[in-house]
C-alpha positions, -999 to 999 in steps of 0.1 A, spaced: 354 640 444 337 609 433 322 605 398 285 597 403 284 572 376 315 554 390 298 554 424 268 536 409 290 510 392 309 505 426 276 500 445 258 477 421 254 450 447 242 475 473 215 488 449 202 452 445 203 447 482 184 479 489 158 468 463 153 435 480 150 451 515 124 477 502 106 448 485 102 430 519 88 462 535 59 464 511 32 487 526 -2 499 512 -10 535 503 -7 560 532 9 534 554 45 535 541 61 541 575 88 514 574 97 523 537 99 560 546 121 553 576 144 532 556 148 558 529 152 586 555 181 568 572 201 566 539 193 601 528 204 616 562 236 595 564 245 609 529 241 644 542 210 654 522 186 680 536 153 662 543 118 673 549 90 651 563 54 656 570 30 650 599 0 639 577 18 613 556 51 594 550 63 614 519 99 627 519 115 657 501 153 656 501 176 681 485 211 689 474 215 727 474 225 743 442 240 777 433 206 788 422 172 785 440 156 770 408 149 732 412 153 701 391 133 673 407 131 636 405 101 616 418 97 581 431 66 564 445 67 542 476 34 523 481 25 487 473 -7 472 461 -29 453 485 -36 420 466 -39 383 468 -6 364 465 -7 327 466 -40 328 485 -29 354 510 -42 390 509 -12 412 516 8 443 504 28 434 473 52 454 451 38 443 418 40 477 402 77 483 408 76 512 433 102 495 454 124 496 423 116 532 416 125 542 452 158 523 449 169 540 418 159 575 429 176 569 463 209 559 447 207 588 422 206 611 453 234 592 470 256 591 440 254 629 434 256 637 471 287 616 476 304 632 445 307 664 466 300 687 437 275 716 439 250 716 410 239 748 393 203 742 402 190 727 435 183 690 431 151 677 447 142 641 453 105 635 460 95 602 475 57 601 472 31 580 491 -2 567 477 3 565 440 -19 535 437 -48 555 451 -42 584 427 -39 607 456 -2 610 467 9 635 440 -18 659 449 -9 657 486 28 663 478 18 693 456 -3 707 484 27 704 507 51 723 484 70 696 467 69 715 434 80 750 447 106 765 424 106 734 402 115 739 365 121 703 355 105 671 369 114 636 360 101 602 369 107 565 359 85 535 356 94 499 350 77 487 317 65 453 307 87 435 281 61 439 253 62 477 257 99 483 263 123 454 259 151 446 284 182 468 278 161 496 262 144 527 275 119 553 264 122 591 272 85 594 276 55 573 287 22 584 273 -1 571 300 -39 573 296 -62 589 321 -78 564 345 -108 565 368 -128 542 389 -165 548 397 -175 530 430 -203 528 454 -233 518 434 -263 509 455 -292 493 436 -322 490 460 -352 469 449 -381 488 463 -401 455 463 -378 425 458 -407 401 457 -419 418 425 -386 410 408 -365 442 405 -332 423 403 -300 443 407 -280 416 389 -303 422 358 -298 459 362 -260 454 363 -261 432 332 -280 460 314 -252 484 325 -226 461 310 -245 460 277 -248 497 275 -211 502 283 -201 478 255 -222 499 231 -202 531 238 -183 543 207 -166 576 202 -161 590 168 -126 604 172 -106 620 143 -72 612 159 -81 576 170 -73 582 206 -72 548 225 -97 544 252 -115 517 271 -145 514 295 -155 482 313 -171 469 344 -144 453 365 -162 444 398 -197 432 406 -208 417 439 -238 413 462 -241 404 498 -268 379 491 -260 344 505 -291 326 494 -296 313 458 -335 316 459 -336 353 470 -336 382 446 -307 404 457 -317 438 468 -283 455 469 -252 453 447 -219 472 443 -198 475 412 -167 493 398 -162 507 364 -127 513 350 -125 541 325 -92 549 306 -82 572 278 -51 587 262 -64 622 267 -83 641 293 -107 654 267 -118 618 258 -118 608 295 -144 636 301 -165 624 272 -165 589 286 -176 601 320 -205 620 305 -216 588 287 -214 568 320 -237 593 337 -262 591 309 -261 553 311 -268 554 348 -299 576 342 -312 553 315 -307 522 336 -325 537 366 -355 546 343 -356 512 326 -352 490 357 -366 510 387 -333 506 407 -316 535 424 -280 541 415 -256 563 435 -221 567 423 -189 588 427 -157 592 408 -127 579 426 -90 575 418 -90 598 387 -56 605 373 -49 628 343 -33 618 311 3 627 302 12 660 286 45 656 267 73 682 269 99 684 242 127 698 264 123 672 291 122 645 265 153 658 248 172 656 281 161 620 289 169 609 253 204 622 258 207 604 291 195 571 277 218 574 248 248 579 270 240 550 292 225 524 267 234 538 233 211 556 208 201 523 192 184 513 224 160 543 226 124 535 222 109 569 210 77 567 230 61 541 253 23 539 250 6 527 281 -32 523 286 -27 525 324 -29 556 345 -2 573 366 -6 600 392 28 615 382 8 635 356 -10 655 384 23 673 389 21 689 354 -17 691 352 -17 713 383 16 731 374 17 737 337 49 757 339 69 726 349 87 707 321 83 670 329 86 635 315 85 599 327 110 574 315 99 540 306 125 515 317 128 482 298 137 456 324 124 422 311 93 426 332 69 396 331 41 386 331 28 421 336 24 451 359 1 445 389 4 408 384 9 391 418 39 372 405 55 401 386 93 398 382 120 417 363 158 415 356 174 432 386 204 443 364 180 470 351 182 487 386 219 494 377 214 510 343 181 527 354 199 545 382 226 556 357 199 570 334 182 589 362 216 603 373 225 613 338 191 629 334 190 650 365 227 662 360 220 672 324 189 691 335 208 708 362 232 722 335 203 740 317 
């Protein structure tokens, strides 16, 4: 039998090689075929039982336990479609290639050890996190059946969690994007200008203020505005915009959404434009679980030392990992925030991090899932 942690130590260079290969395969949401094929090959060769799906490229791999109850570990696979050095292309600027690498080697290390865990261990490789849709699809396809514990991990910017440190929980905010506004000037020659209407929207959004007793962080802002107008002397008839809404709790998120709908109605009445909108890419806020956090704290302490535990990582971003618990409240879950020297920031086209973090991050995940499997 091979000790899983020793296996990881012995495969440090292979872990980095795998990360680089996955990085080169960057694919956007729902198109992760090459990434999925790469992961499947390694999982099958290691003897894991794998399940694939006709409608998407997600993977569920398992190491059978003595019990049917399941401890699960989730990774996301998709890349962002963004402009990099003037070229629009898929780009792993959020670290999903790193997450898949670490979860893959956690699975390989435990499988190669030859031991049978108490609980079945499940490894979920999820598509379409960037669209906020992949977790829901995996839930629909049974990824959480019999799951008692669920863990995830996300690379964190240096300012949130420094290199060589980790947090047992990331408290993400809820996030949403409202898209598809069409502001039609019924008579453009009379001066119903959609740009002026959008400017009014911006002003009204800036005036939103919530009186919250617990000072829950939130933000709401217009992030995109464009018209198809090509002439400088023509009043534009149609415009489209996006509004980014974020909050640390779902209760506050719902309040912000109500305010946005009120602002739309006010703007329509004041300007005469027509506004149509729909909520897209909504992801819920994190719900912390003491038992799951205790397990990840212990795992981090064993790998990095207690002095390198950051008690909680606060992020204003959203993460569809939290759909798993929002839709399955009986599951104990947490997401580890991994310090990795990440600069200049998540989703930045030139995002980089210290690849040595892949080594100790894999150890933390392996310790976590093994500790949970002993519960």
